[in-house]
C-alpha positions, 0 to 999 in steps of 0.5 A, spaced: 025 168 344 017 169 341 017 162 337 020 155 339 024 154 333 026 161 331 034 163 334 038 168 339 042 172 335 048 170 337 046 163 335 046 166 327 052 169 329 055 162 330 051 158 324 054 163 318 061 162 322 060 155 322 058 155 313 063 159 312 069 156 314 065 149 311 065 153 304 072 156 305 074 149 306 070 146 301 073 150 296 081 150 298 080 141 297 077 143 290 083 148 289 088 143 291 085 137 287 089 137 281 094 138 283 095 132 288 098 126 285 096 121 290 090 116 290 090 114 298 090 121 299 086 124 293 080 119 295 082 122 303 080 129 300 075 127 296 070 124 302 072 130 306 069 135 301 063 131 301 062 132 308 063 138 308 058 139 301 054 135 306 054 140 312 053 145 309 045 144 307 045 140 313 046 148 315 042 149 310 035 146 312 037 148 318 037 156 317 032 155 312 027 152 318 029 155 324 029 162 321 023 163 317 027 164 311 
């Protein structure tokens, strides 16, 4: 590594995989929410969705700061 802020190729792939997993999870939750009638379950799903969105945003920020994007 030439720069202390750069990531190794395997780290970039790992980050990409984590982002993809969170994106797919968020899409699945969004698609399932209209079918859920239970208020407690819907509230839990909303919290999960918000957490996934926060994770995605954090990873995007991390990538921008460490990949010179």
